C-alpha positions as CSV (number, residue, x, y, z in Angstrom):
1,M,16.2,99.5,50.3
2,K,19.6,97.7,50.2
3,I,22.8,99.9,52.2
4,A,26.1,98.5,51.9
5,L,29.0,99.3,54.0
6,I,32.5,98.5,53.2
7,G,34.8,98.1,56.2
8,T,34.3,96.5,59.8
9,G,36.4,98.5,62.4
10,A,34.8,100.0,64.9
11,Y,33.5,103.0,63.1
12,G,32.2,100.9,60.5
13,V,30.4,99.2,63.5
14,A,28.8,102.5,64.7
15,M,27.7,103.6,61.8
16,A,25.8,100.2,61.1
17,S,24.3,100.6,64.2
18,M,22.8,103.9,63.0
19,L,21.6,103.0,60.0
20,N,19.7,99.9,61.3
21,K,17.7,101.9,63.3
22,K,15.6,102.9,59.7
23,N,16.8,100.2,57.3
24,K,16.9,96.4,58.0
25,N,19.0,95.7,54.4
26,L,22.1,96.0,55.6
27,I,25.6,94.8,54.3
28,M,29.4,94.9,55.6
29,W,32.0,93.7,53.7
30,T,35.2,92.8,55.1
31,E,38.8,91.5,54.6
32,S,39.0,89.6,58.1
33,Q,39.1,86.1,57.7
34,V,38.5,85.5,61.4
35,L,35.8,88.3,61.5
36,Y,34.1,86.4,58.8
37,D,34.5,82.8,60.2
38,R,33.0,84.3,63.4
39,Y,30.0,85.6,62.0
40,K,29.4,82.1,60.2
41,K,29.6,80.5,63.3
42,E,27.4,82.8,66.0
43,G,25.1,84.5,63.2
44,C,26.1,88.0,64.3
45,I,29.0,90.5,64.1
46,K,30.4,91.0,68.0
47,D,33.4,92.3,69.6
48,V,35.0,95.0,67.0
49,I,33.6,96.8,69.7
50,P,34.3,94.8,72.7
51,G,31.1,93.8,74.4
52,I,28.8,94.8,71.3
53,S,27.0,92.9,68.6
54,L,25.4,93.9,65.8
55,P,21.6,93.0,65.6
56,K,21.7,89.6,62.9
57,N,19.9,91.5,60.0
58,I,22.9,92.8,59.4
59,K,25.0,90.6,56.8
60,L,28.4,89.9,56.5
61,T,30.9,89.2,53.3
62,M,34.3,89.1,51.9
63,D,33.2,89.5,48.6
64,Y,32.6,92.8,46.7
65,E,29.5,91.8,44.2
66,K,27.5,90.9,47.1
67,A,27.9,93.8,49.5
68,V,27.8,96.5,46.4
69,K,25.6,95.1,44.1
70,D,21.9,96.6,44.1
71,A,22.7,99.0,46.7
72,E,21.5,102.5,46.5
73,I,24.0,103.8,49.3
74,V,27.5,102.8,49.7
75,F,29.3,104.0,53.0
76,I,32.9,103.7,52.5
77,M,34.4,103.0,56.4
78,S,38.0,102.5,55.7
79,T,41.2,104.1,56.2
80,A,42.1,107.2,53.7
81,G,44.9,104.8,52.4
82,F,42.6,102.2,51.3
83,V,39.8,104.3,50.0
84,G,41.0,104.5,46.2
85,S,41.6,100.4,46.0
86,I,37.9,99.9,47.0
87,C,36.8,102.6,44.7
88,E,38.5,100.0,41.6
89,N,37.1,96.8,43.8
90,I,33.3,98.3,43.9
91,K,32.9,100.1,40.3
92,P,32.0,96.9,38.6
93,Y,28.6,96.9,40.6
94,I,27.6,100.0,41.2
95,T,25.3,102.6,38.8
96,K,25.5,106.2,37.7
97,K,22.4,106.4,40.7
98,T,24.5,105.0,43.4
99,T,25.1,107.3,46.3
100,V,28.5,106.7,47.5
101,C,29.5,108.3,51.3
102,I,32.7,108.2,52.5
103,A,33.5,108.5,56.3
104,S,37.3,108.0,56.0
105,K,39.2,111.0,57.3
106,G,42.3,112.0,55.2
107,I,44.3,113.1,52.0
108,E,45.8,110.3,49.5
109,N,49.3,110.0,50.6
110,T,50.7,110.0,47.2
111,T,49.1,112.5,45.1
112,C,47.9,114.7,47.8
113,S,44.1,114.1,46.5
114,F,40.8,114.5,48.4
115,L,39.2,111.0,49.0
116,S,35.9,113.1,47.4
117,D,38.3,113.5,44.1
118,I,39.8,110.2,44.2
119,A,35.9,108.6,44.5
120,K,34.6,110.6,41.6
121,E,37.8,110.0,39.2
122,K,38.0,106.3,40.0
123,L,33.8,105.7,40.0
124,K,32.5,108.2,37.6
125,I,29.7,109.2,39.1
126,R,27.7,112.5,40.3
127,N,26.3,111.4,43.6
128,I,29.6,111.4,46.2
129,A,29.3,112.9,49.5
130,I,31.5,112.9,53.0
131,I,30.9,112.4,56.3
132,S,32.9,114.0,58.7
133,G,32.5,115.3,63.0
134,P,33.6,114.4,66.3
135,S,32.0,110.8,67.1
136,F,33.9,108.1,68.7
137,A,32.6,104.9,67.9
138,I,31.5,103.9,71.1
139,D,29.6,107.0,71.9
140,M,27.8,106.4,68.7
141,V,26.7,102.6,69.9
142,Q,26.2,103.3,73.0
143,N,23.2,106.2,71.7
144,N,24.8,109.3,72.9
145,P,24.0,112.3,71.0
146,V,26.0,113.2,68.2
147,G,26.6,115.7,65.6
148,L,28.1,115.3,62.3
149,S,29.1,117.1,59.0
150,L,27.6,116.0,55.4
151,A,29.2,117.3,52.6
152,S,28.4,116.8,49.0
153,K,27.9,118.8,45.7
154,S,24.8,116.5,45.3
155,K,21.5,117.9,46.7
156,K,20.2,114.4,45.9
157,A,22.8,112.8,48.0
158,I,22.5,114.8,50.8
159,K,18.9,113.9,51.0
160,L,19.0,110.6,50.5
161,I,21.8,110.1,53.6
162,K,19.7,112.4,55.7
163,T,16.7,110.1,55.1
164,V,18.7,107.2,56.0
165,I,20.7,107.9,58.9
166,E,19.6,110.6,60.5
167,N,17.8,109.5,64.4
168,D,16.8,110.3,67.0
169,T,20.5,110.4,68.4
170,L,22.3,111.6,65.1
171,K,21.9,114.8,63.6
172,L,23.7,115.8,60.3
173,R,24.3,119.7,59.2
174,E,24.9,119.9,55.3
175,T,26.8,121.6,53.1
176,N,28.7,121.8,49.9
177,D,32.0,122.7,51.0
178,L,33.8,119.3,50.2
179,I,37.3,120.7,50.4
180,G,36.8,122.6,53.4
181,I,35.6,119.6,55.8
182,Q,38.0,117.3,54.3
183,I,40.7,119.7,55.3
184,C,38.9,120.1,58.5
185,G,39.2,116.2,59.2
186,S,42.1,116.0,57.9
187,V,44.0,118.6,59.9
188,K,42.5,117.8,62.8
189,N,44.3,114.9,63.7
190,I,47.5,116.6,63.6
191,I,46.8,119.0,66.0
192,A,45.9,116.5,68.3
193,I,49.3,114.6,68.1
194,A,50.3,118.4,69.2
195,A,47.9,118.7,71.7
196,G,48.9,114.7,72.9
197,M,52.4,116.4,73.5
198,L,51.4,119.1,75.4
199,D,49.8,116.8,77.7
200,G,52.9,114.6,78.1
201,M,55.0,117.3,78.6
202,G,53.0,117.8,81.8
203,Y,51.0,121.1,80.4
204,P,47.4,121.7,82.0
205,E,44.3,122.1,79.6
206,S,44.7,125.5,79.4
207,T,47.6,125.1,77.6
208,Q,46.2,122.9,75.4
209,C,42.9,125.0,74.5
210,F,45.7,127.9,73.8
211,L,46.8,125.1,71.0
212,I,43.4,124.8,70.0
213,N,42.6,128.5,69.3
214,E,45.6,129.1,67.5
215,S,45.3,126.1,65.3
216,L,41.8,127.3,64.4
217,H,43.4,130.2,62.5
218,D,45.6,128.3,61.1
219,I,43.2,125.7,59.4
220,K,41.3,128.7,58.2
221,E,43.6,129.9,56.4
222,L,44.9,126.4,54.6
223,I,41.0,126.0,53.5
224,T,40.8,129.3,52.5
225,A,43.8,128.9,49.9
226,I,42.9,125.0,49.0
227,G,39.8,127.0,47.8
228,G,36.9,125.9,50.3
229,S,35.1,128.1,52.5
230,P,36.5,129.5,56.0
231,K,33.5,128.8,57.9
232,S,33.8,125.5,57.4
233,I,36.1,125.6,60.6
234,L,33.0,126.6,62.5
235,S,31.1,123.2,61.3
236,F,31.0,119.5,63.7
237,A,33.8,118.7,61.3
238,G,36.1,121.7,61.9
239,V,35.8,123.3,65.5
240,G,33.8,120.3,67.0
241,D,36.1,117.5,65.9
242,L,39.1,119.4,67.1
243,L,38.1,119.8,70.3
244,L,37.4,116.2,71.0
245,T,40.5,114.6,69.2
246,C,42.2,117.0,71.0
247,T,41.1,116.6,74.3
248,S,40.4,112.7,74.8
249,T,42.7,110.4,75.8
250,K,40.4,107.9,73.4
251,S,42.1,109.9,70.7
252,R,45.1,107.7,69.4
253,N,46.4,110.7,67.9
254,F,46.5,112.4,71.3
255,S,47.8,109.4,72.6
256,F,50.5,109.3,70.1
257,G,51.5,113.1,70.5
258,R,51.5,112.1,74.8
259,I,54.2,109.4,74.3
260,I,56.3,111.9,72.4
261,G,55.8,114.8,74.7
262,A,56.7,112.1,77.5
263,G,60.2,111.9,75.8
264,A,59.9,108.7,73.9
265,T,63.0,107.5,71.8
266,K,62.6,107.6,68.3
267,E,62.2,103.6,68.3
268,E,59.8,103.8,71.3
269,K,57.5,105.9,68.7
270,E,58.2,103.7,66.1
271,E,57.1,100.7,68.0
272,H,54.0,102.6,68.8
273,L,53.0,103.4,65.0
274,K,53.0,99.7,64.3
275,H,50.8,98.7,66.6
276,N,48.7,101.2,66.3
277,T,46.8,103.3,63.5
278,V,47.8,106.9,63.8
279,E,46.2,108.8,61.2
280,G,47.6,111.9,62.0
281,Y,51.0,110.7,61.3
282,Y,50.5,110.0,58.0
283,T,48.4,113.0,57.0
284,L,51.2,114.9,58.3
285,K,53.5,114.0,55.6
286,T,50.9,114.4,53.1
287,I,49.3,118.0,54.6
288,Y,53.1,119.1,55.2
289,K,53.9,118.3,51.0
290,L,50.6,119.7,50.6
291,I,51.3,123.1,51.8
292,K,55.3,122.9,50.2
293,T,53.9,122.0,46.9
294,N,50.9,125.1,46.7
295,K,53.5,127.2,48.6
296,I,51.5,128.2,51.4
297,K,52.5,129.2,54.9
298,I,51.3,127.3,57.9
299,P,53.3,127.7,60.7
300,I,51.8,125.4,63.2
301,I,52.1,122.8,60.4
302,D,55.9,123.4,60.1
303,M,56.6,123.1,63.8
304,I,54.5,120.2,64.5
305,Y,56.4,118.4,61.5
306,K,59.7,119.4,62.9
307,I,59.1,117.5,66.1
308,V,57.8,114.2,64.7
309,M,59.6,113.7,61.6
310,K,62.6,115.6,62.4
311,D,62.6,114.5,66.7
312,E,63.0,118.1,67.7
313,N,62.3,119.0,71.3
314,P,58.5,119.4,71.9
315,E,59.3,122.1,74.1
316,I,59.6,124.1,70.9
317,L,56.1,124.2,70.6
318,I,55.5,126.0,73.8
319,K,57.9,129.1,72.2
320,F,56.5,129.1,69.0
321,L,52.9,129.2,70.9
322,I,54.1,132.6,72.5
323,E,55.6,133.8,69.8
324,K,53.0,133.4,67.2
325,K,51.8,136.7,66.0
């Protein structure tokens, strides 16, 4: 079985290492000429994650046709903003039988569309899945036990993906709640920024847990309002990913929040964003637009938006938590 992975960031490399445990016909697509030239010279994909080399049987290409044609499963491993263009580029090479699994976390910025809906609209296929949960790339490649949520309306897609990826260190828990899992995967990055703010202001873990607990209620209300299942907040993609992202300095969202809490200037924040991919910053804009368009009241999103986008004092977060009913 041929499996294609689109995107060679750290998480893409980690997913490839998981898939390679049971499948030896893997090919990855990259936009990086530097990475491709190094692959051609050395015969393997290496140092995307420092010190990690993928097995030489995993191929690399910059050609969408070579990557996707005849693949039974295509994993999209890019950031959320590129999912639409990737779908347009791979469309000529897939069939109605192809299964597409999206590991990107977020909602499309311009239209506020869910990534699964974008893929369905552009690819015209049924077998679309979302995979999401608490998993840093380095932990996966080091074979530490990890659990992820797998969401799809297609039983065929779920069965096939579980067959190729579940292994001795990776567990998948299935659901048909595409909306809930995507909301969880998106909003947790926003909450992680707020958790980082608390750390940057010098507040302890107890206060961060206060924030996490309060945010669980708001995320559940948002999932319900958009049409998902409130039970998804208890999934790997929900409370699992929220805990990981909101408590670890490995999280780029947490690190961004920390500099805000420590009093970074507007220029310092902009400089940080230039050199770091902070998904939560862009997702915050999208989720804020989504809740305003649909007239949904999610107080914690409003509060974080004021601090991040309007440069209000992050200390108002504490007052908000204490006074929140």
